[in-house]
Backbone bond lengths (Angstrom), bond angles and torsions (degrees), N, CA, C in turn:
res aa  C-N    CA-C-N  psi(-1)  N-CA   C-N-CA  omega(-1)  CA-C   N-CA-C  phi
1 M - - - 1.459 - - 1.525 111.87 -
2 E 1.318 117.19 -35.07 1.466 120.87 -176.39 1.524 112.17 -67.83
3 T 1.325 117.49 -16.82 1.467 120.21 -179.82 1.521 112.21 -90.58
4 I 1.338 118.05 -9.92 1.467 121.89 -177.87 1.522 110.56 -77.01
5 E 1.334 115.56 127.11 1.468 120.60 178.91 1.524 112.71 -124.52
6 T 1.338 117.58 -16.18 1.465 120.56 -178.59 1.530 109.90 -138.00
7 V 1.318 114.75 162.39 1.463 120.74 176.67 1.528 110.07 -62.12
8 D 1.316 117.53 -41.81 1.467 120.91 -178.29 1.520 111.44 -61.26
9 Q 1.329 117.86 -38.21 1.459 120.64 177.38 1.522 110.69 -63.19
10 L 1.316 115.45 -40.69 1.460 119.96 179.49 1.525 110.65 -65.29
11 L 1.328 116.30 -44.62 1.456 120.49 -177.53 1.529 112.80 -68.73
12 S 1.313 117.01 -21.15 1.467 120.04 179.61 1.523 112.26 -82.58
13 N 1.318 116.82 -6.77 1.466 121.13 -178.76 1.527 109.04 -109.91
14 R 1.323 116.30 87.10 1.464 120.83 -175.35 1.529 112.20 -64.55
15 R 1.305 116.37 -34.46 1.468 119.61 179.75 1.534 110.35 -62.09
16 L 1.310 115.92 -42.33 1.456 120.67 178.74 1.533 110.41 -68.08
17 L 1.327 115.90 -40.58 1.464 119.95 178.25 1.524 111.39 -60.53
18 D 1.332 115.97 -44.40 1.461 120.31 179.97 1.525 111.43 -61.64
19 F 1.323 115.90 -38.84 1.467 120.49 178.71 1.530 109.69 -61.40
20 M 1.328 116.22 -43.66 1.465 121.31 -178.76 1.520 111.36 -67.62
21 L 1.339 116.30 -38.48 1.463 120.04 179.88 1.525 110.81 -64.11
22 V 1.319 116.14 -44.06 1.460 119.78 178.51 1.522 110.52 -61.18
23 A 1.332 116.07 -39.02 1.468 120.42 179.52 1.524 111.04 -61.96
24 E 1.346 116.44 -29.04 1.463 121.10 179.44 1.525 111.95 -93.89
25 R 1.336 116.65 10.04 1.466 122.52 -179.33 1.522 111.94 62.15
26 I 1.331 115.04 38.41 1.459 121.67 175.91 1.526 107.59 -114.10
27 D 1.321 117.17 131.85 1.457 121.35 -179.17 1.535 109.52 -73.79
28 P 1.335 118.56 113.85 1.469 121.34 -178.21 1.519 113.47 -58.32
29 K 1.339 116.95 -28.47 1.459 120.60 -178.09 1.527 112.04 -67.64
30 L 1.318 116.31 -18.61 1.462 120.30 -176.64 1.519 113.00 -98.38
31 V 1.334 116.83 2.27 1.468 120.19 -175.42 1.527 109.74 -126.33
32 T 1.333 116.84 123.70 1.459 120.98 178.94 1.529 110.46 -88.23
33 T 1.320 115.73 160.16 1.458 121.03 178.23 1.525 110.62 -64.84
34 D 1.334 116.92 -37.19 1.469 120.40 178.20 1.519 111.12 -62.13
35 Y 1.320 116.52 -39.46 1.463 119.97 178.70 1.524 110.10 -65.54
36 L 1.321 116.60 -42.61 1.455 120.82 179.10 1.527 111.21 -64.37
37 K 1.329 116.10 -32.58 1.471 119.44 178.58 1.527 109.78 -62.70
38 K 1.338 116.44 -41.59 1.468 119.97 177.98 1.530 110.89 -65.19
39 I 1.322 115.24 -38.37 1.466 120.11 -179.39 1.532 109.97 -65.88
40 F 1.331 116.56 -51.88 1.465 121.20 -174.93 1.524 113.05 -68.81
41 K 1.325 117.59 -26.30 1.456 119.54 -179.18 1.527 112.11 -95.51
42 S 1.333 115.14 16.22 1.464 120.27 175.84 1.522 109.83 -84.34
43 D 1.315 115.15 151.11 1.458 121.30 176.09 1.528 108.27 -90.33
44 L 1.320 116.96 108.38 1.462 120.51 -176.66 1.517 112.67 -67.22
45 S 1.313 117.37 -16.98 1.462 120.15 178.49 1.532 111.54 -83.09
46 D 1.334 116.18 -8.06 1.461 121.28 179.26 1.531 109.30 -101.68
47 P 1.320 118.90 113.12 1.468 121.80 -178.07 1.524 113.65 -59.36
48 K 1.345 116.18 -22.47 1.458 120.39 -178.17 1.523 113.02 -95.68
49 S 1.314 117.94 4.14 1.460 120.62 -178.98 1.521 110.68 -68.23
50 F 1.325 115.68 164.62 1.464 121.53 -176.48 1.532 111.58 -57.46
51 A 1.309 117.03 -45.71 1.462 120.91 -177.95 1.523 111.58 -65.71
52 N 1.321 116.57 -38.98 1.465 120.27 -177.04 1.523 113.07 -76.79
53 T 1.330 117.30 -18.43 1.462 120.03 177.06 1.518 111.81 -96.88
54 E 1.333 117.45 -3.20 1.461 122.17 175.23 1.533 108.06 -73.02
55 P 1.348 118.27 121.27 1.472 121.50 -176.94 1.527 113.85 -59.19
56 D 1.337 117.34 -33.60 1.461 120.65 -178.62 1.530 109.30 -80.19
57 Q 1.314 116.23 107.20 1.466 121.47 -174.87 1.525 113.21 -69.20
58 R 1.321 117.22 -12.39 1.466 119.22 178.53 1.527 111.23 -62.50
59 F 1.332 116.82 -30.05 1.464 119.86 179.58 1.525 110.59 -70.49
60 R 1.312 117.24 -36.05 1.464 120.05 175.56 1.519 109.80 -62.52
61 G 1.333 115.56 -42.35 1.456 119.56 178.87 1.514 111.62 -63.26
62 L 1.336 115.44 -37.35 1.461 120.45 179.47 1.527 110.72 -63.01
63 V 1.330 116.35 -48.67 1.468 120.69 179.89 1.526 110.21 -65.25
64 G 1.306 116.54 -40.35 1.455 120.63 -177.99 1.511 113.95 -67.68
65 S 1.345 116.89 -10.70 1.466 120.40 177.72 1.521 111.48 -68.66
66 F 1.338 116.15 -18.07 1.461 121.00 -176.72 1.519 110.52 -114.55
67 N 1.292 115.49 149.85 1.462 120.81 178.00 1.530 110.07 -103.20
68 F 1.339 115.53 58.13 1.455 120.09 176.57 1.521 109.63 -80.09
69 D 1.338 116.00 141.20 1.454 118.87 176.71 1.527 110.18 -89.14
70 A 1.342 116.29 -173.92 1.461 120.88 -175.43 1.529 112.49 -63.51
71 K 1.339 116.98 -21.07 1.469 120.73 179.76 1.521 112.30 -93.24
72 G 1.314 117.01 3.85 1.459 119.99 178.26 1.506 114.16 83.88
73 K 1.338 117.70 13.91 1.455 121.52 178.24 1.528 109.92 -108.70
74 I 1.311 116.65 159.47 1.463 120.27 -178.25 1.516 110.72 -68.23
75 N 1.310 115.26 130.89 1.458 121.94 176.01 1.526 107.31 -94.31
76 Y 1.328 116.14 92.11 1.464 120.09 -174.61 1.528 112.10 -64.23
77 Q 1.315 116.52 -29.25 1.460 119.26 -179.80 1.526 111.05 -65.10
78 A 1.332 115.96 -33.59 1.465 120.10 -178.88 1.518 112.19 -64.68
79 T 1.335 116.58 -28.88 1.466 119.32 -178.30 1.514 111.57 -69.49
80 E 1.330 117.20 -13.36 1.458 120.03 179.06 1.522 112.32 -85.58
81 S 1.324 116.02 -6.16 1.452 120.21 -179.97 1.522 110.07 -70.11
82 I 1.329 116.04 159.18 1.463 120.44 178.46 1.511 110.22 -63.04
83 Q 1.318 116.37 -37.85 1.459 121.25 -177.65 1.509 109.12 -137.50
84 N 1.335 116.74 130.87 1.458 118.96 178.24 1.528 110.36 -79.17
85 K 1.323 117.28 179.83 1.456 120.65 -175.55 1.521 111.87 -61.46
86 R 1.334 116.46 -35.64 1.458 119.63 179.67 1.523 110.48 -62.51
87 G 1.334 115.94 -45.83 1.453 119.68 -179.87 1.513 112.08 -62.54
88 L 1.329 115.68 -40.42 1.465 119.73 179.03 1.523 111.09 -63.20
89 M 1.322 116.80 -44.53 1.456 120.33 -179.13 1.518 111.43 -65.94
90 E 1.330 117.01 -40.50 1.458 120.17 178.45 1.520 110.33 -61.85
91 T 1.314 116.24 -42.69 1.465 119.91 178.77 1.521 110.95 -62.48
92 Q 1.337 116.18 -44.87 1.467 120.27 179.92 1.525 111.27 -63.74
93 D 1.337 116.85 -45.32 1.456 120.48 -178.47 1.525 111.30 -64.89
94 M 1.327 117.00 -40.73 1.456 120.54 178.99 1.525 110.55 -64.64
95 H 1.344 115.71 -38.01 1.465 119.55 178.85 1.524 110.72 -64.06
96 V 1.326 116.49 -43.92 1.459 120.71 179.56 1.525 110.74 -62.02
97 R 1.346 116.80 -46.77 1.466 120.16 -179.54 1.522 111.22 -61.96
98 Q 1.344 115.80 -43.60 1.454 119.68 -179.00 1.526 110.88 -62.86
99 T 1.336 116.40 -41.87 1.468 120.74 179.23 1.519 110.98 -62.87
100 L 1.338 116.46 -43.73 1.454 120.47 179.22 1.524 111.20 -62.75
101 E 1.332 116.47 -40.95 1.456 119.98 179.94 1.522 111.26 -64.98
102 E 1.327 116.64 -40.21 1.461 119.72 179.87 1.522 110.79 -66.74
103 Q 1.337 116.30 -41.80 1.464 119.82 179.41 1.524 110.53 -65.49
104 A 1.341 115.87 -42.06 1.458 119.76 179.27 1.526 110.60 -64.67
105 G 1.335 116.47 -37.68 1.452 121.01 -179.55 1.509 112.66 -63.63
106 Q 1.330 116.75 -30.56 1.458 120.38 178.20 1.527 110.70 -68.08
107 E 1.317 115.76 -28.96 1.454 120.35 -179.84 1.526 111.84 -91.47
108 N 1.322 116.64 -40.75 1.454 120.73 -173.88 1.526 109.49 -157.19
109 T 1.326 115.95 116.01 1.463 120.48 -179.83 1.519 111.11 -60.73
110 G 1.325 116.57 -36.24 1.459 120.38 -179.66 1.508 112.25 -61.53
111 V 1.330 117.24 -41.36 1.467 121.01 179.10 1.524 110.04 -65.04
112 R 1.336 116.12 -40.71 1.465 119.54 179.14 1.522 110.68 -61.42
113 L 1.333 117.11 -44.58 1.460 120.37 179.64 1.525 110.99 -65.45
114 A 1.325 116.67 -37.16 1.463 120.41 179.80 1.523 110.98 -65.59
115 L 1.331 116.89 -44.61 1.461 120.66 178.64 1.527 110.87 -63.05
116 Y 1.315 116.01 -41.09 1.463 120.44 -179.56 1.523 110.30 -64.16
117 F 1.335 116.38 -43.57 1.459 119.78 179.62 1.526 111.23 -62.21
118 K 1.346 117.07 -43.35 1.463 120.18 179.85 1.520 110.83 -60.68
119 R 1.327 116.30 -37.56 1.465 120.31 -179.24 1.528 111.53 -70.77
120 M 1.322 117.17 -35.49 1.461 120.94 -173.13 1.524 113.87 -95.13
121 A 1.325 118.30 -15.84 1.466 121.91 -172.06 1.521 113.47 -51.50
122 G 1.322 117.04 -44.49 1.459 120.12 -176.76 1.515 114.54 -65.57
123 D 1.330 117.20 -16.91 1.463 120.91 -178.99 1.524 112.50 -98.30
124 I 1.330 117.45 1.89 1.466 121.56 179.06 1.524 109.08 -85.59
125 N 1.313 116.65 119.57 1.465 121.04 -177.74 1.521 113.34 -112.75
126 T 1.317 117.55 -23.81 1.463 121.90 -179.21 1.528 109.55 -142.43
127 P 1.327 118.29 162.53 1.466 120.95 176.08 1.525 111.85 -59.72
128 Y 1.314 116.64 -27.16 1.463 120.26 -177.91 1.534 111.49 -69.49
129 D 1.330 116.77 -26.37 1.468 119.73 174.60 1.524 110.12 -63.62
130 I 1.317 115.71 -34.89 1.468 120.96 178.67 1.520 110.42 -73.06
131 I 1.321 116.44 -45.60 1.462 121.48 -177.97 1.525 111.13 -60.94
132 A 1.327 116.21 -35.45 1.467 120.85 -176.25 1.527 112.76 -75.76
133 D 1.319 117.27 -10.92 1.465 121.75 -177.92 1.526 108.24 -116.89
134 N 1.323 117.56 112.32 1.462 121.42 -175.54 1.518 112.89 -57.97
135 A 1.341 116.75 -40.07 1.459 120.18 -178.56 1.532 111.25 -67.20
136 L 1.336 116.82 -43.91 1.466 120.29 178.06 1.521 110.69 -64.54
137 A 1.325 116.03 -40.44 1.464 120.40 179.91 1.526 110.47 -62.84
138 E 1.322 116.68 -41.43 1.462 120.23 179.10 1.530 110.28 -65.68
139 F 1.321 116.32 -39.17 1.467 120.51 177.85 1.524 110.44 -58.84
140 I 1.330 116.59 -48.64 1.462 121.18 -177.38 1.525 111.21 -67.48
141 R 1.331 117.54 -42.13 1.468 119.84 179.42 1.524 110.45 -60.81
142 T 1.326 116.20 -43.26 1.459 120.13 179.92 1.523 111.14 -66.23
143 T 1.315 116.50 -44.39 1.461 121.65 -177.34 1.512 112.43 -58.52
144 F 1.343 116.39 -41.22 1.460 120.25 -175.13 1.526 113.33 -109.19
145 S 1.339 116.27 17.63 1.472 121.52 177.25 1.528 112.27 54.37
146 I 1.314 115.88 41.15 1.464 121.15 176.12 1.535 108.07 -86.32
147 P 1.328 118.60 127.28 1.470 120.91 -177.57 1.522 112.27 -54.89
148 A 1.328 116.59 142.12 1.463 121.35 -179.80 1.525 111.12 -60.61
149 E 1.342 116.42 -29.10 1.463 120.74 -179.66 1.522 112.30 -62.23
150 M 1.335 116.69 -18.59 1.466 120.09 -179.54 1.525 111.14 -62.78
151 A 1.345 117.44 -20.28 1.463 120.85 179.19 1.516 111.58 -64.36
152 N 1.334 116.95 -19.01 1.465 120.98 -179.96 1.523 112.53 -93.16
153 A 1.329 116.63 -2.34 1.464 120.44 -178.47 1.516 110.97 -77.36
154 D 1.318 115.20 170.14 1.465 122.04 176.52 1.531 109.29 -57.12
155 V 1.317 116.14 140.24 1.467 121.23 -175.70 1.530 111.68 -58.08
156 D 1.317 117.00 -43.09 1.465 120.03 -179.88 1.525 111.12 -64.88
157 M 1.329 116.08 -35.15 1.456 119.83 177.84 1.529 109.89 -66.24
158 Q 1.331 116.35 -41.88 1.462 120.35 177.30 1.524 110.57 -60.35
159 A 1.327 116.18 -41.61 1.465 120.80 -179.66 1.529 110.75 -62.23
160 K 1.323 117.00 -40.64 1.467 120.58 -179.82 1.522 110.87 -65.24
161 I 1.326 116.38 -38.99 1.463 119.87 179.79 1.524 110.67 -66.46
162 I 1.337 116.26 -40.40 1.465 120.06 177.87 1.522 110.41 -63.58
163 E 1.332 116.50 -44.57 1.469 120.92 -179.98 1.529 111.55 -63.38
164 K 1.327 116.29 -32.15 1.457 120.56 179.39 1.530 111.29 -67.60
165 N 1.319 116.18 -32.63 1.456 120.84 -176.56 1.522 114.34 -98.02
166 L 1.330 116.75 -23.36 1.466 120.25 -171.56 1.516 111.79 -136.41
167 D 1.327 115.98 131.09 1.465 121.81 172.04 1.527 106.94 -88.95
168 I 1.317 117.14 110.52 1.465 121.49 -175.90 1.532 111.61 -55.33
169 K 1.326 117.28 -31.72 1.466 120.71 -179.58 1.522 111.46 -62.51
170 D 1.325 117.39 -25.89 1.464 120.82 -179.60 1.527 111.76 -64.34
171 L 1.326 116.93 -21.37 1.453 120.48 -177.16 1.525 112.59 -72.75
172 Q 1.335 116.40 -7.69 1.462 120.54 175.12 1.529 111.43 -92.61
173 D 1.335 116.28 -1.53 1.461 121.76 -179.26 1.529 108.59 -107.54
174 P 1.343 118.50 110.49 1.474 121.72 -177.57 1.518 113.86 -53.81
175 E 1.344 117.35 -37.81 1.463 120.06 -178.79 1.528 111.25 -66.98
176 K 1.330 116.59 -40.02 1.465 120.28 179.63 1.524 110.66 -71.56
177 V 1.323 116.65 -33.64 1.468 120.30 176.00 1.523 109.46 -64.46
178 E 1.336 115.92 -40.95 1.464 120.26 179.34 1.527 110.68 -62.82
179 K 1.329 116.64 -39.48 1.460 120.09 178.38 1.528 110.91 -64.05
180 L 1.331 115.71 -40.25 1.464 119.66 178.00 1.529 110.98 -63.07
181 V 1.319 116.10 -40.80 1.463 120.36 179.56 1.527 110.32 -63.89
182 N 1.328 116.84 -44.55 1.459 120.32 178.63 1.528 111.51 -62.26
183 R 1.319 114.87 -41.02 1.462 119.48 178.23 1.530 110.55 -63.98
184 F 1.321 116.56 -43.35 1.462 120.72 178.09 1.524 111.49 -59.07
185 L 1.333 117.03 -47.28 1.459 120.69 -177.75 1.524 111.08 -61.25
186 A 1.327 116.50 -39.97 1.465 119.85 178.26 1.527 110.76 -63.96
187 M 1.332 116.44 -45.49 1.461 120.51 -179.63 1.523 111.35 -68.42
188 F 1.312 116.80 -35.82 1.469 120.38 179.04 1.528 110.09 -64.12
189 D 1.335 116.53 -41.34 1.457 120.39 178.20 1.518 111.16 -60.66
190 I 1.325 117.04 -41.08 1.459 120.90 179.71 1.523 110.81 -65.27
191 E 1.320 116.20 -46.31 1.463 119.87 -177.74 1.518 112.15 -63.40
192 N 1.333 115.91 -28.90 1.452 119.50 -177.45 1.529 112.47 -104.33
193 A 1.322 115.43 19.04 1.459 121.92 174.67 1.519 112.50 54.17
194 A 1.329 116.96 41.35 1.467 120.21 177.60 1.521 109.36 -69.47
195 P 1.324 119.71 149.20 1.463 121.42 -178.70 1.517 112.71 -68.01
196 D 1.336 114.94 133.82 1.463 122.44 175.66 1.528 114.20 47.79
197 P 1.314 118.68 58.10 1.466 119.61 179.81 1.515 112.59 -64.62
198 M 1.343 117.21 -21.72 1.455 119.21 -178.64 1.520 112.20 -69.15
199 L 1.326 117.26 -23.10 1.460 119.45 -179.43 1.515 110.98 -61.77
200 L 1.333 116.26 -39.12 1.456 120.35 178.82 1.507 110.42 -62.53
201 L 1.314 116.62 -42.90 1.458 121.35 -178.27 1.521 110.97 -66.84
202 L 1.323 116.50 -46.93 1.452 120.01 -178.01 1.516 111.74 -64.54
203 G 1.351 115.54 -23.18 1.459 119.49 178.70 1.501 113.09 -83.18
204 G 1.340 117.08 0.61 1.462 120.56 176.92 1.496 113.95 96.03
205 G 1.352 119.34 5.85 1.456 120.75 -177.72 1.501 113.90 -95.63
206 G 1.329 117.94 7.33 1.458 119.59 -174.32 1.493 114.78 -99.10
207 G 1.341 118.29 14.45 1.459 119.12 176.26 1.519 110.76 68.06
208 D 1.345 116.97 -133.65 1.446 120.89 -173.78 1.520 112.23 -105.84
209 I 1.338 118.58 22.63 1.450 121.16 177.06 1.517 107.97 -90.70
210 S 1.319 117.22 135.10 1.452 120.04 179.20 1.516 110.88 -79.91
211 G 1.333 115.76 158.38 1.446 120.17 178.12 1.516 111.77 -63.01
212 D 1.333 116.66 -37.74 1.468 120.20 179.46 1.520 111.37 -63.01
213 T 1.322 115.85 -40.22 1.463 119.46 -179.82 1.520 111.24 -63.40
214 L 1.332 116.09 -45.69 1.459 119.09 180.00 1.524 111.58 -66.48
215 A 1.319 117.38 -36.74 1.451 120.08 178.62 1.523 109.99 -63.48
216 T 1.334 115.69 -41.49 1.462 120.14 178.84 1.517 111.12 -64.19
217 L 1.328 116.22 -43.67 1.464 119.88 179.87 1.521 110.68 -64.11
218 A 1.335 116.08 -38.97 1.457 119.30 178.93 1.519 110.80 -62.67
219 Q 1.320 116.29 -40.29 1.459 120.14 178.39 1.519 110.64 -64.90
220 L 1.315 116.19 -39.19 1.471 120.42 178.44 1.513 110.58 -61.66
221 R 1.331 116.36 -44.91 1.463 120.90 -177.80 1.529 110.98 -65.13
222 M 1.336 115.73 -39.81 1.456 119.65 -170.25 1.524 113.26 -94.28
223 G 1.327 116.61 -32.39 1.461 117.24 -172.55 1.506 116.22 -123.90
224 G 1.316 118.07 0.42 1.463 118.95 179.33 1.509 111.59 85.32
225 R 1.342 116.52 178.37 1.455 121.83 -174.52 1.526 112.14 -67.29
226 G 1.308 117.52 -27.77 1.447 119.72 -177.87 1.504 113.15 -61.26
227 S 1.338 116.34 -28.45 1.464 119.36 -177.55 1.513 112.72 -74.56
228 L 1.336 117.61 -10.70 1.455 119.86 177.43 1.507 111.54 -62.12
229 V 1.302 116.10 -34.55 1.458 119.80 179.78 1.506 110.05 -61.45
230 D 1.345 116.65 -40.61 1.450 120.71 -179.74 1.526 111.35 -65.64
231 C 1.350 115.97 -35.14 1.473 119.45 -177.78 1.524 111.02 -64.77
232 H 1.326 116.73 -34.75 1.460 120.17 -175.14 1.528 110.69 -98.08
């Protein structure tokens, strides 16, 4: 890294690029050098630039790690700043996410928890990361219908229950995270007696929960165990 002075030098070193991509949790096999050239030669100060219009914000963070100027050379003066471009962007993005979560929470607690889980999912490495965070723990308990009283159980016991219901590795897969979020929202609606929660499921937003399962759970919530007989 200490020998790199220009964007072109960086782009010519695929081994170094792959190392950086992995560090940003980006699969190197899915990114071509030509694509990275467009990303790195984007003007981060221009909202319409290639990097800023890329939906995956990890690429912005990658480019912002370097203080390249408009000519693709290192801007040594920028390194003297209190915060480089990457730090500024991270601060701005975190502020936006936090604001959205707070606004969503005012309207619907379930939406706030869902947004928070989506933001934090990639940083969850063990069941204990979930247990240590009340919001994540509530998300998981709701998603898998784990009784709230389980929060008072032994920590190791809680971890085993989470592992039984959730493969932590799935949290690195955006599609599986999305399914978990959809499942959570469906279950949250049921627990809070939202009107017609089955409509969301039948419309395809309920992840991998079947309609029969949700109908049974709804009966349990509203009518007790005796109503299970009627469901079947």
